[in-house]
C-alpha positions in Angstrom: 21.9 -67.6 -92.5 25.0 -66.8 -90.5 28.4 -65.9 -92.0 31.2 -68.0 -90.7 34.4 -66.3 -89.3 36.3 -67.5 -92.3 33.7 -66.0 -94.7 33.9 -62.7 -92.9 37.7 -62.8 -93.1 37.5 -63.5 -96.8 35.0 -60.7 -97.4 37.3 -58.2 -95.6 40.3 -59.6 -97.6 38.4 -59.1 -100.9 37.5 -55.5 -100.0 41.0 -54.6 -98.8 42.9 -56.4 -101.6 40.7 -54.9 -104.4 40.2 -51.6 -102.7 36.4 -51.8 -103.1 35.7 -48.5 -101.4 31.9 -48.6 -101.8 31.5 -52.2 -100.7 31.0 -53.4 -97.1 31.3 -57.0 -95.9 27.5 -57.1 -95.6 27.2 -56.3 -99.3 28.9 -59.5 -100.3 26.4 -62.4 -100.4 28.2 -65.7 -99.9 26.1 -67.4 -102.5 26.2 -64.7 -105.2 28.8 -64.9 -108.0 32.0 -62.9 -107.4 32.7 -62.4 -111.1 30.7 -60.7 -113.9 27.2 -60.5 -112.2 27.0 -60.4 -108.5 30.1 -58.6 -107.1 31.2 -57.8 -110.7 34.9 -58.7 -110.4 37.1 -59.3 -113.5 40.2 -61.4 -114.5 42.6 -58.8 -113.0 40.7 -59.0 -109.7 41.1 -62.8 -109.9 44.8 -62.5 -110.2 45.0 -60.1 -107.2 42.8 -62.3 -105.1 44.9 -65.3 -106.0 48.0 -63.5 -104.8 46.3 -62.5 -101.6 45.2 -66.1 -101.0 48.8 -67.2 -101.5 50.2 -64.6 -99.1 47.6 -65.0 -96.4 46.9 -68.8 -96.5 49.7 -70.3 -98.6 47.2 -71.4 -101.3 48.5 -71.7 -104.8 46.0 -72.0 -107.7 46.7 -72.6 -111.3 45.2 -69.7 -113.2 44.0 -71.7 -116.2 42.6 -74.7 -114.3 38.8 -75.2 -114.4 38.9 -76.0 -110.7 40.2 -72.5 -110.0 37.2 -71.0 -111.7 35.0 -73.2 -109.6 36.8 -72.1 -106.4 36.2 -68.4 -107.3 32.5 -69.0 -108.2 31.3 -67.4 -104.9 32.4 -66.7 -101.4 31.2 -70.0 -100.1 33.3 -72.0 -102.6 36.3 -69.8 -101.8 35.8 -70.4 -98.1 35.5 -74.2 -98.7 38.8 -74.1 -100.6 40.6 -72.3 -97.8 39.1 -74.6 -95.2 40.1 -77.8 -97.2 43.7 -76.5 -97.7 44.0 -75.6 -94.1 43.3 -79.1 -93.0 46.0 -80.7 -95.2 
């Protein structure tokens, strides 16, 4: 399975934004959960990622919306969100 350029960009953004010093882009599986298990991120990380997405891609998410949780489920769903918002 190949990683798309957007997925690679998002991996790097996650590592940089959250200052994950012991994590490399290769460590982030696009299908693994970003929160709790998988990468192990928490709600503070979600807020920081939300701000980074807004700054970099102009994407605004409602923090309490169920759809936001779905978008942050894993890297693939986050990439799909960015891709869909780019096309609008």
